[in-house]
VMD Tcl script that draws the C-alpha trace (Angstrom):
set ca {
  {8.37 0.43 -7.27}
  {10.88 3.04 -6.23}
  {11.05 6.33 -4.37}
  {11.16 9.14 -6.91}
  {10.83 12.54 -5.26}
  {9.47 14.67 -2.45}
  {6.32 16.64 -3.28}
  {3.38 18.33 -1.57}
  {-0.14 16.94 -1.98}
  {-3.15 18.70 -0.42}
  {-0.76 20.68 1.78}
  {1.06 17.58 3.07}
  {4.76 16.89 2.35}
  {4.86 13.44 0.73}
  {7.12 10.89 -0.87}
  {6.28 9.92 -4.44}
  {6.84 6.28 -5.35}
  {6.59 5.26 -8.98}
  {5.70 1.82 -10.25}
  {7.47 1.10 -13.53}
  {6.29 -1.67 -15.87}
  {9.05 -3.49 -17.71}
  {7.87 -6.19 -20.02}
  {6.22 -7.13 -23.25}
  {2.99 -5.74 -24.60}
  {1.38 -8.43 -26.69}
  {-0.19 -7.55 -30.02}
  {1.39 -4.08 -30.11}
  {2.66 -3.03 -33.52}
  {3.09 0.74 -33.35}
  {5.58 1.16 -30.47}
  {7.13 -2.29 -30.36}
  {6.67 -5.19 -28.03}
  {9.26 -4.51 -25.33}
  {8.63 -1.49 -23.19}
  {9.41 0.30 -19.97}
  {6.75 2.76 -18.87}
  {5.34 4.48 -15.81}
  {2.45 2.39 -14.55}
  {1.28 4.41 -11.53}
  {2.48 6.86 -8.88}
  {1.71 6.58 -5.17}
  {2.01 9.38 -2.59}
  {2.74 8.57 1.05}
  {3.73 10.25 4.28}
  {4.35 9.02 7.81}
  {3.30 10.43 11.15}
  {3.65 8.90 14.62}
  {4.86 5.56 13.23}
  {1.90 5.19 10.86}
  {2.06 5.38 7.05}
  {-0.66 7.09 5.06}
  {-1.45 6.61 1.36}
  {-3.19 9.12 -0.91}
  {-6.36 7.54 -2.24}
  {-8.25 8.17 -5.45}
  {-10.71 10.60 -3.86}
  {-7.84 13.00 -2.99}
  {-7.54 12.22 0.71}
  {-5.18 10.08 2.77}
  {-6.03 6.65 4.20}
  {-4.03 4.61 6.73}
  {-1.85 2.05 4.99}
  {-0.24 0.62 8.14}
  {0.09 1.63 11.78}
  {3.17 0.21 13.48}
  {1.77 1.26 16.88}
  {-1.28 -0.99 16.43}
  {-2.11 -3.89 18.72}
  {-3.56 -7.28 17.77}
  {-7.24 -6.76 16.99}
  {-6.89 -3.08 16.00}
  {-8.67 -2.19 12.74}
  {-8.75 0.49 10.06}
  {-10.41 0.78 6.67}
  {-8.55 -0.48 3.61}
  {-7.25 2.44 1.52}
  {-9.55 3.43 -1.32}
  {-8.35 2.50 -4.78}
  {-9.89 1.87 -8.14}
  {-10.99 -1.52 -6.77}
  {-12.32 -0.31 -3.41}
  {-14.19 2.94 -4.10}
  {-17.48 1.53 -2.84}
  {-18.93 2.84 0.39}
  {-18.45 -0.48 2.19}
  {-14.68 -1.00 2.20}
  {-13.03 -3.95 3.94}
  {-11.45 -3.49 7.36}
  {-7.79 -4.32 7.83}
  {-7.30 -6.17 11.11}
  {-3.97 -6.61 12.90}
  {-3.32 -10.31 13.57}
  {0.29 -10.18 14.81}
  {2.67 -7.43 15.85}
  {6.29 -8.10 16.60}
  {9.87 -7.44 15.61}
  {12.40 -8.74 13.16}
  {16.15 -8.15 12.84}
  {17.31 -7.23 9.33}
  {20.99 -6.37 8.75}
  {21.38 -5.76 12.49}
  {18.39 -3.38 12.72}
  {15.58 -4.22 15.15}
  {12.41 -3.37 13.19}
  {8.70 -3.48 14.02}
  {6.46 -5.78 12.00}
  {2.69 -5.86 11.64}
  {0.74 -8.70 10.04}
  {-2.79 -7.92 8.85}
  {-5.75 -9.59 7.20}
  {-8.72 -8.15 5.42}
  {-11.60 -10.08 3.99}
  {-14.68 -9.10 2.10}
  {-17.69 -10.92 0.72}
  {-19.08 -9.72 -2.58}
  {-22.84 -9.65 -2.27}
  {-25.16 -11.76 -4.35}
  {-27.81 -14.37 -3.87}
  {-26.03 -16.63 -2.99}
  {-22.89 -14.54 -2.13}
  {-20.63 -14.41 -5.18}
  {-17.33 -14.95 -3.39}
  {-15.24 -14.07 -0.34}
  {-11.59 -13.18 -0.48}
  {-8.96 -12.74 2.23}
  {-5.77 -10.75 1.82}
  {-2.82 -11.31 4.17}
  {-0.06 -8.71 4.44}
  {3.15 -8.36 6.40}
  {4.57 -4.86 6.87}
  {8.11 -4.15 8.08}
  {9.46 -0.77 9.16}
  {11.84 0.83 6.73}
  {15.38 1.97 7.44}
  {16.79 4.70 5.22}
  {20.41 4.04 4.24}
  {22.27 7.22 3.39}
  {25.47 7.45 1.37}
  {28.27 9.07 3.33}
}
mol new
graphics top color blue
foreach p $ca { graphics top sphere $p radius 0.5 }
foreach p [lrange $ca 0 end-1] q [lrange $ca 1 end] { graphics top cylinder $p $q radius 0.2 }
display resetview
């Protein structure tokens, strides 16, 4: 994934990040096996030390809030996998700091879990994430 360009989405100035797939497509005969192609684009913006991600219903959801305290919650961003009405909550489990290349950066650790309904329940999953503030390095 890499930053590609600035753009405006639903009236909001955003950063576009593109995910590029580099690999082998099995059983492909027309275009060859080895390929590099655009997989997906993501649109983000930040405000008040929180990062927002454009979802697939053309709105923005909170991706991470670096001002959050332990126990704070927000809904997981909608995606192709989480379009249902009942989305998992992301819960902050740890907030702290880390030093990377001499920069003192905020960190937020989160967990979200969700049980897929059934009789008995089909399965429960838990997703752990660690977010670190970003520092923009500019060429001089």
